[in-house]
C-alpha positions in Angstrom: 0.0 0.0 0.0 2.8 2.4 0.9 4.4 1.8 -2.5 1.1 2.7 -4.2 0.9 5.9 -2.2 4.4 6.9 -2.9 3.8 6.6 -6.7 0.6 8.6 -6.6 0.6 12.3 -7.4 1.1 14.4 -4.3 -2.3 16.0 -4.7 -3.9 12.6 -4.1 -1.8 11.4 -1.3 -4.0 12.9 1.4 -6.8 10.6 0.4 -4.8 7.5 1.4 -3.8 8.7 4.8 -5.4 6.8 7.7 -8.4 8.6 9.2 -6.7 9.0 12.6 -3.8 10.9 10.8 -6.2 13.3 9.2 -7.9 14.0 12.5 -4.6 14.4 14.3 -3.4 16.9 11.6 -6.6 18.9 11.9 -6.1 19.2 15.6 -2.4 20.2 15.1 -3.3 22.8 12.4 -5.8 24.4 14.7 -3.4 24.3 17.7 -0.5 25.8 15.8 -2.7 28.6 14.4 -4.0 29.2 17.9 -0.5 29.5 19.3 1.0 31.6 16.5 -1.6 34.3 16.7 -0.7 35.3 20.3 3.0 35.2 19.3 2.3 37.6 16.4 0.4 39.9 18.7 3.2 40.2 21.3 5.8 40.6 18.5 3.7 43.3 16.8 3.2 45.3 20.1 6.9 45.0 21.0 8.0 46.1 17.5 5.6 48.9 17.3 6.8 50.1 20.6 10.4 50.1 19.4 9.4 51.8 16.1 7.7 54.5 18.0 10.4 54.9 20.7 8.2 53.2 23.4 8.8 50.2 25.6 5.7 48.2 24.6 4.1 45.5 26.9 6.4 44.8 29.9 4.1 44.1 32.9 2.4 40.8 32.4 4.9 37.9 32.6 8.6 38.0 31.8 9.3 40.9 29.5 5.5 41.3 29.0 5.4 38.0 27.0 2.1 36.9 28.6 0.3 40.1 27.6 -1.6 38.5 24.7 -2.9 35.8 27.1 -4.2 38.5 29.4 -5.9 40.3 26.5 -7.6 37.1 25.3 -8.8 36.2 28.8 -10.1 39.7 29.3 -12.1 39.6 26.0 -13.5 36.1 26.7 -14.7 37.0 30.2 -16.4 40.3 29.1 -20.2 40.5 28.9 -21.6 39.2 25.7 -23.9 41.9 24.4 -25.4 43.1 21.1 -27.4 46.2 20.1 -31.2 46.0 20.1 -31.3 46.9 16.4 -29.0 44.0 15.5 -30.1 40.8 13.8 -29.2 38.2 16.5 -28.5 35.0 14.5 -26.5 36.7 11.7 -24.7 38.9 14.3 -23.4 35.8 16.0 -22.7 33.9 12.8 -20.4 36.6 11.2 -17.3 36.2 13.5 -17.7 32.4 13.2 -17.5 32.6 9.4 -14.4 34.8 9.6 -12.6 32.4 12.1 -13.6 29.2 10.3 -12.5 30.4 6.9 -9.2 31.7 8.2 -8.4 28.2 9.8 -9.5 26.4 6.6 -7.2 28.6 4.5 -4.3 28.0 7.0 -4.8 24.3 6.5 -3.6 24.5 2.9 -0.1 25.9 3.7 2.4 23.1 3.1 5.3 22.8 5.6 6.9 19.9 3.8 6.3 17.1 1.4 5.2 13.6 2.6 7.4 12.2 5.4 7.7 8.7 6.8 6.6 8.8 10.5 6.7 5.4 12.3 6.1 3.6 9.0 3.2 5.9 7.9 3.5 8.4 5.0 2.2 11.7 6.3 1.9 14.9 4.4 3.0 18.0 6.3 0.0 20.0 5.2 -3.7 19.9 6.1 -5.0 19.3 2.6 -3.3 19.5 -0.8 -6.0 19.3 -3.5 -5.1 19.5 -7.1 -6.7 22.9 -7.2 -4.9 24.2 -4.1 -4.7 27.8 -5.2 -8.4 27.9 -6.0 -9.2 26.4 -2.6 -7.4 29.3 -0.9 -9.2 31.9 -3.0 -12.5 30.2 -2.4 -12.3 30.4 1.4 -11.0 34.0 1.0 -14.2 34.8 -0.9 -16.3 33.2 1.8 -14.5 35.2 4.5 -15.8 38.3 2.8 -19.3 37.3 4.0 -18.2 37.4 7.6 -17.3 41.1 7.4 -20.3 42.0 5.3 -22.8 40.2 7.4 -21.2 41.4 10.7 -21.5 45.0 9.6 -25.0 44.7 8.2 -26.4 42.7 11.1 -25.0 45.2 13.7 -27.7 47.7 13.0 -25.2 50.6 13.1 -24.4 53.0 10.2 -20.7 53.0 11.1 -20.6 49.2 11.0 -22.6 49.1 7.7 -20.2 51.6 6.1 -17.3 49.6 7.2 -18.8 46.4 5.7 -19.5 48.2 2.4 -15.9 49.4 2.3 -14.7 45.8 3.1 -16.8 44.4 0.3 -15.5 46.9 -2.3 -11.9 46.6 -1.1 -11.7 42.8 -0.9 -13.4 42.2 -4.3 -11.2 44.8 -6.0 -7.8 43.6 -4.7 -8.7 39.9 -5.0 -8.8 40.2 -8.8 -5.2 41.6 -8.9 -4.0 39.1 -6.3 -5.4 36.2 -8.3 -3.9 37.5 -11.6 -0.5 37.9 -9.8 -0.4 34.1 -9.3 -1.3 33.2 -12.9 2.3 33.6 -13.9 3.5 31.2 -11.2 0.8 28.7 -12.1 1.8 28.8 -15.8 5.5 28.4 -14.9 4.9 25.5 -12.5 2.1 23.9 -14.6 0.1 23.0 -11.6 -2.3 24.4 -9.0 -1.1 22.1 -6.2 1.0 24.1 -3.7 3.3 21.2 -2.9 4.0 20.7 -6.6 4.7 24.4 -7.0 7.3 24.1 -4.3 8.8 21.1 -6.1 8.9 23.0 -9.3 10.9 25.8 -7.6 13.3 23.2 -6.2 14.1 22.3 -9.8 13.8 25.7 -11.6 14.7 28.2 -8.8 12.5 30.4 -6.7 9.8 32.2 -8.7 10.3 35.5 -6.9 13.0 36.3 -9.5 11.2 35.7 -12.8 7.9 36.8 -11.3 9.1 39.8 -9.4 6.2 41.9 -10.7 3.7 39.3 -9.6 5.4 39.0 -6.3 5.1 42.7 -5.6 1.5 42.8 -6.7 0.6 39.8 -4.6 2.2 41.3 -1.4 0.5 44.7 -1.9 -2.9 43.1 -2.5 -2.2 40.9 0.6 -2.2 44.0 2.7 -5.6 45.0 1.3 -7.0 41.5 1.7 -6.1 41.4 5.3 -7.3 45.0 6.1 -3.8 45.9 7.2 -2.3 49.4 7.2 -2.1 51.4 4.9 -5.2 49.6 3.6 -7.2 49.4 6.8 -10.1 51.5 5.5 -12.9 49.0 6.6 -12.0 49.7 10.2 -10.7 53.2 10.1 -11.1 54.5 13.6 -10.9 58.2 12.7 -13.9 57.8 10.3 -15.9 54.7 11.3 -15.1 54.2 15.0 -14.2 50.6 14.3 -15.9 49.8 11.1 -17.6 46.4 10.7 -16.6 45.3 14.2 -17.8 48.5 16.0 -20.6 46.8 17.8 -18.7 43.6 18.7 -17.1 43.0 22.1 -15.9 40.1 24.2 -15.4 36.7 22.5 -17.0 37.8 19.2 -14.6 40.6 18.8 -11.7 38.2 19.7 -12.9 36.0 16.9 -12.6 38.8 14.3 -9.2 39.7 15.8 -8.0 36.1 15.6 -9.2 35.8 12.0 -7.4 39.0 10.9 -4.0 37.9 12.3 -4.4 34.4 11.1 -5.1 35.8 7.6 -1.8 37.7 7.9 -0.1 34.3 8.5 -2.0 32.7 5.6 -1.0 35.5 3.1 2.6 35.2 4.4 2.5 31.4 3.9 1.1 31.7 0.4 3.8 34.2 -0.5 6.5 31.9 0.8 5.0 28.9 -1.0 4.3 30.5 -4.4 7.4 32.8 -4.7 10.1 31.8 -2.1 10.4 28.1 -2.6 8.4 27.0 0.5 10.6 24.7 2.5 13.4 24.8 -0.1 16.9 26.1 0.8 19.0 26.7 -2.3 22.2 24.6 -2.7 21.4 22.4 0.3 19.7 19.0 0.4 18.2 19.7 3.8 16.7 16.9 5.9 12.9 16.6 6.0 12.6 17.4 9.7 13.9 20.9 9.2 11.3 21.8 6.5 8.6 23.1 8.9 11.1 25.4 10.7 12.3 26.8 7.3 8.7 27.6 6.3 8.0 29.2 9.7 11.2 31.3 9.5 10.2 32.6 6.1 6.7 33.3 7.3 8.0 35.2 10.3 10.0 37.5 8.0 6.9 38.5 6.1 5.0 39.0 9.4 7.8 41.4 10.4 7.3 43.2 7.1 3.6 43.6 7.7 4.3 45.1 11.1 7.1 47.4 9.7 4.7 48.7 7.0 2.0 49.4 9.6 4.4 51.5 11.7 5.7 53.3 8.6 3.0 54.2 6.2 -0.1 56.4 6.9 -3.6 55.2 5.9 -4.7 56.0 2.4 -7.9 57.8 1.4 -10.5 55.5 0.2 -10.5 57.0 -3.3 -6.7 56.5 -3.5 -7.1 52.9 -2.4 -9.6 52.1 -5.1 -7.8 54.0 -7.8 -4.5 52.3 -7.0 -6.2 48.9 -7.2 -8.1 49.3 -10.4 -5.8 51.7 -12.3 -2.3 50.5 -11.4 -2.3 47.0 -9.8 -4.9 45.4 -12.1 -3.3 46.5 -15.4 0.2 45.5 -14.1 -1.1 42.1 -13.1 -2.8 41.6 -16.5 0.3 42.6 -18.4 2.5 40.3 -16.2 0.2 37.3 -16.9 0.2 38.0 -20.6 4.0 38.4 -20.9 4.5 35.2 -18.8 2.1 33.3 -21.1 4.0 34.4 -24.2 7.4 33.6 -22.7 6.3 30.1 -21.5 5.0 29.3 -24.9 8.2 30.6 -26.7 10.6 29.0 -24.3 8.8 25.6 -24.4 
């Protein structure tokens, strides 16, 4: 049976894993995401403090390292309330949609290929369908409903305006983000994320031939995660808190968790599609080191997200939309067209 599995395409290997392996991987994926989010929170608050000549959290735990745990406990123990004008069921459903879709998207990030663990071939990823890239964008599209429904069901004009901004922003930049990956997909000849990494092991990292697509994907990633300077859906100076204005306690924590997990997802997709995933050039690294390589590369992008937040001011909404439709989209289209021509000519 193991020989059959090893000879199958990687996109089909997951279907031959024992059921208990799939359950165990699901638990580990959720646990890793649950642990990484507080780590990103404390790193962001510490780095923002340094960028702004402050100390940052330094009271709770050694060097303030337990501050995220204190924040989470505070949110979870607050009174669960909602406005009288809200739509109860949808109001409660919206943060659940955001959190579930973020975890589902995180499950597709590959940390290694299949590895032999106690005689069982296990893929170091949650799922690796043959349409992996489309899987990621499908859950990204569903996540949009969490923000939209949350703002509409709150019964607040500020929340509704934030939801409408989120809808326009996410749809606009998702087009450019998807086109930015078309060049990578044409070069690799596959939609499977693990096979994209394998193609980069043979041909080199795609960040070099696809530098335009890489820049577009990263910029669009800021807009897709509502991060500064594209955090218009929750602009505090204009909309109090945007789509999450009326949320508090555990429901606000769910939106918060989803936002930071989406930062990790975008970082993971960038590493996988453009920076070789677990590949280290000129070194035939052992399999056990692959997850640490991926996490290290992801951490570099998380640092970049934080650095940009501390550096750039928030754009005006008209500037955001103009930049997306008039600059990013034409560039992404030209990049895909040029890549298609070169792939045909070279082959």
